[in-house]
N, C-alpha and C positions, 0 to 999 in steps of 0.2 A: 177500501172495504175488503177487496179480494185478499190483500196481504193480511189484514186483521183476521179474516176467516181462517187463513192458512195457519196463523199463529195461535188460534183458539182464543182471541181476545176481543172479539166483536161486541161482546156485551159490556165492555168497559167504556168509560167516557173517552172523548177524543184526546184529551190531554194525557190520560193514562195510556191509551194506545200508542201515542207518540213516544212516551217513555220506554215502553216495552220494545218498540221497533228500533229505537236507538241502541238499546242494550243488545238486542239480537244482532244488529249490524256489526257492532264492535266485536262481539264474540265470534262471529263468522270470519272477520278479518284476522283476528288472532289465530284462529285455527288454520287459516290459509298460510300464514307466516310460519307457524310452529310445525305443522305437519309435513310440509314439503320436504324438508331434509331429515325428518325424524326416522324414516324407514331405514336410512343407511348411516346415520350420524355416528353411532357406536362403531360400525364397521369402518367408517372413514378414519376415526381416531385410532382404531386398532392397526390399520395400515400405516399410520404415521408413527405411533409410539409403542404399540403393544399393550396387552391387557394390564400389566403391572403398573405402567405409568398412567394409564387411564384411571386406575384407583387413586393415584396421587393427585391427578387433576380434579377429580370429583371431590376428593377430600378437601383440597384447597378451596374449591368453590363452596363446599358445605360449611367450612370454617368461617368464610366471609359472610355467608348468608346468616349463619347463626349469630354472629356478632352484631349484625345490622338489621335483621328482620323485624324484631319487635320495636326497636326505636323508630324504624321506618313506618311500621304500622301505626304507631302512636302519632307520628308526624302526619300521616294521611287523615287520621281522625281530627287532628288539630288544625291542619290547613285544609285545602280542597284536594280531593282525590286526583284531580287532573294533573296536578303538579308532580306527584310521586309517580303517576303512570307515564308522564312525559319523560322524567329522568330515567325510569326503569327501562322503557322500550328503546330510548335513545342509546343508552349504554349497552343494552343487549345487542343492538344492531352493530355497534362499534366492536364489541368483543367477537361477534361472529365473523366480521370482516378480518379481524386480526388472525383468527384461526385459519382462514382461507389463504391470506396473502403473506403471513409471517409464521410458517409452521415450525419455527425453532422451539425447542423445549422451554427455554426461558420465557419467550414471548407467549407460549401456550399457557404457562403458569400465570402470567400477568392477565391474559385474556380470561382465564377461568376465575381469577379474583374479581375482575370487573363483572363477569357473568353472575357470580354469586351475589354481588352487591345489587345488580339489576333485578335478580329474582326477589331480593328483599323488598325492593320498591313495588314490584308488580303484585306480589302474593296478597290475595284477598282484596285488593283495592277496587277493582271494577265490580266485584260481587258486592262489596260493602256499599259502594255508590248506588248500585241498583236496588238493593234491599232497603236502604234508608229512603231512597226516593219512592220506592213502592209503598212503604209504610206511610209516607207523607202525602203522596198524591192519589194513590189508588184506594180511596176510602170505601169504595163501593164493593170491593171484594172482601167482605167481612169474614168469611170462612176460608179464605185462601183457596177456594176451589179453582178459580181461574189460574192462580199461581201454580197449582199442581199440574193442570192441563198444559199450560204454557211450558213448564219445565220439561215435561215429557216430549213436547213438540220441539223444543230447543235442542234437546239431546238428539232427536231424530235428524234434524238438519245439520247439527254439528257432526254427527256420524257420516252424513252424506258428503259434507264438505271435506271431512278427513278422507273419505273414500276417493273422492276426486283428486285430492292433493297427493294421496299415496300413489294413485295410478299415474298421474303426471310425473311425480317425483321419481317413481321407480322406472318409468319408461325413459325419462331423460337421463337418469343416472346410468342406465344400462346401455343406451344407444347413442348418447351424445358424447362427443369427445370431452374429457374432463367434466363429465356431467355432474358429478357430486360437488365439485368445486363451484361450478356455475350456479347450482341451486342454492348452496350455502351463501354465496355472495348475494344472490337475489333476496334471500331471507334477511340478510343483514341490512340491505338497503331499504326494503319495505318496512322493517321494524322501525327505522328512523323516520320514515314517512308516517307511520302509524302514531308515533310519539307526538308528532306535530298535530295530527288530527285530534288526539285527546286534548291537547292544549286549546284547540280552537272550538271544539264542539261539545265537550263534556260539561254541560251546565248543571247547576245544582240548586234545588229549592229547599231541601231539608235543612234543619237548623243544627245538625250534628256537629258541624265544624264551627267552634266558637273560639276565635283567635285570642279573645281577651282572657280565656281561661288559661291558668298556668300549665305549661307543658308537663311539669313533674306530676301534677295532680292527674293529668290524663294518663301518664305513664303507669299509674297504679291501677287504673280501672280495668284493664284487660285481665290482669291476674285476679282482681276482685271478682270478676264474673265466674272464673273457673272455681274459685273457692266458695262461691255462694251456695252450692248445694252438692250433695253426693251424686245426684243424677248427672249434672253437667260435668263433674269431675270424672266419673267413670266413662261417660260418653266421649269426652275429649281424649282420655287415656286409650280407649278402644280405637278411636279414629287415628290416634298417634301410631299405635302398633300396626294398624292396617296400612297406613301410608308408608311406613318404613319398609314393610315387606313388599308392598306394591312398587316402591321406588327401586328397590334392589332388582325386582323382576323386570320392570320395563326398561330400566337403564342398562342392565348388564346381561339379561338373559332373553327377553321376549323376542327381539328382532333377530339376534343370532340363531336362536332355536328355529324360528320360522324360516330363516334363510337356509338353515341346514336341511329342511324338509322340502324346500322349493327350488333351491339351486341357483337363483339369480335375483337381483334387485327387482326386476320386472315381475317375475313369478311371485315373489314375496309381496309386492304391491297388489297384484291381482287377488291373492288370497285374502289380504287385509280388506280390499275393496268389497269382496263378497260378504265378508263377515260384517262390515260396517253397514252395508245396505240393508241386510236383514235385521241387524241390531237396531238400526235407526227406526224402522217401523215398529219394532217391539217396544222401543223407548216411548213412543207416542201412546201405545196401549198401556204401558206402565203408568204414565202420567194420569190417564183417565181412571185407572184402577186404584191408585193410592187413596183417594178420598173414601173408598169403600172398605179399606182394610183396617184391622186392629194393629196400630203401629207397634205396640209392645211385642207382639208375636213376630211380626214380619221384619222388624229391624234386626232381630237376632237370627231369624231363619235365613234372610237374604245374605247376612254377613257370613254365615256358615257355608252357604253355597258358593259365594264368590271368593272365599279364602281357602278354607280347609279342603273342600271337595275339588275346587279348581286346581290347586297346586298338586294335590295328591294324584289327580287324574293325569296331569302333565308328567308327573314323576313316573307313573306306570307306562305312559306312552314312550318316554325316552328310554325306559328300561327294555321294553320289548321291541322297539324300533330304533336301533342305533342311528345316529345322525350321519348322513353320507354326503351332504351338500349337493344332492341331486333331487329331482322331483320325485317324491314318494307319495302316491295317491292315497294309500290307506291311512297313514298317520295324519296327513294334512286334512283328510275328510273328518277324522275324529276330532282334530283340533278345531275345525270349523264349527262343528256342533257344540263343542265345549265352550268356545268363545261366545257363540250366539246365546246359549242358555244363560251363561254367567253374566253377560252384559244386560240381559233383560232384568235379572234379579238385582244387579248392581244399580240399574236405573231406579227401581223401586226404593232401594235402600237410600240412594242419594237424595231422592225427592223427599222422603220422610225426614231425613236429617236436615235438609234445607228448610222444611216447614217448621221444625223445632227451633232452629237457629233464628229464623225470621221473627218468631214470636217472643223468644225468651232473652235474646241478646239486645241490650240497650243500644240505640242508634249511635250515641256518642262514644261507645267503646267497641263498635263492631269491627273496624279494621284492625285495631290492636288485638282484639280477641282472635280474629282470623290469622294474625301474624304470630301469635304465640305458638300455634301448632306447627307451622313450618320451622320456627326457631328450634323447638324441641326435636322435631324430626331430623333436621339437618345436624343438630348436635350429636345425635345417635348415629347418623349416617357417616359422620367423619371417620370413625373406625370401621363402620359397616362396609362402606365402599372399598376401603383398603383391604380388609381381611377377606371380604366376600369375593373380590376379584382374584385374590390369591388362591382361594378355594377352587374357583372355576378353572384357573390356569393349571393348578397342580393336581386336580382330581378329575371331575366330569360334570357335565350338565345334570346328570341324574342325581348325584349326591347333593349338588347345590339346590335343586328344586325340592328334594326331600327335606332339606333343612327348612325351607320356606313353608312347606306343608305342615310340619310339626309346630313351627312357630306360630302358625295361623290360629291355633287353638286359643292363644292368649286373648286376642281381641274379642272373640266370641264369649269367653267367660266374663270379661269386663263388661260387655253389653248386658249380660244376664244380671250382673250386680246393679247396673244402671236402672233397668226396668223394674227392679224390685225395691228401688229406693223410695223415700217418702215423698217424692214430688209427683207421683202418678196422678193424684187428684188435681193438682194445680195444672199439670199438662193437659189433662182431659178438658179442663175449662178453657184452655188457650188454643189447643190444636184440634180442629174439627176433622176427624177422620171418619 
């Protein structure tokens, strides 16, 4: 009962609580594996091959994911999700170990091909499993109020988990001999262990996976959902552009910029920890606030804050405070406030979007729908990673971030088109805000 209270699910039936707890546990394990090496991964690759070849590696990974993401998503809807999650995390672990122990450029290209294929299996699968099971089992949460509260609390604990792993990862990377390599190897091994746990414990009660249905007919359903209304079309398109911009930021800029104002892996980790601790508590508040908000206004408002304003502010910071790769208290303090405020509004936006998808996406097409977006994102990131890494290398962080801030206007405009579409009445009847 104590855990149920912590997760905000004590009002649910016991079977429903067990479902949420299992999902929560898997999400926490994933964050542990993913975030330990994240704070230095791009720096690790930079030391190995330089920024230009990083663009090649990420482009190769993106091509592989683009070619396999949607077919893999359909496979997840057709078979059981635990099988694609097993394949995905097993291969992710192997590719990570290849990066550590065989840092030759040819091997790295192969590793990033495998990495891209593993991302294709992973993307959307666990979320699809949980949302389908939630729709099937948690019939008592008719207005998805508990879903909103739990989502905010989940974000809180994921932020806390990220904070702990950043701190541990940054400390070990800085003070342990070959610390970065050791952490990456640990991440690879634990990814393989996690893949086995999915195979053993990810049970399923929903009837979304019907093996007797033709795979080709399933293949068409994901695209059918996107084409079903202007609202979904513009919403997906907006999320597509947001994700592309965010991927360029987090993959190529975020950690090097923070490192530039903190001066070491450990200081970088400490700054991220402080951001995540505060952001985590605000995420819980966001989850409780979402049911009280007008989703039409706030999905646009929060997107504007977390994209246009966020990147424009970072652009101003890098202009007035040149990066020196030493600890700079003034810019890092401003960055702290910027991240905390942005993460709060991002949590609101994400929970609203989750509630929309939970209600309007058919269970039998959920994973294929969630796989379409990464497919389109990686298709555009193929040239994006290559050319954007060139821009960073040949110009400056300031110019690169300025490009992101200008580009962020596009998803905001698309969301405005979405909320003005003719599905407003239908959504009002489905989403209780």
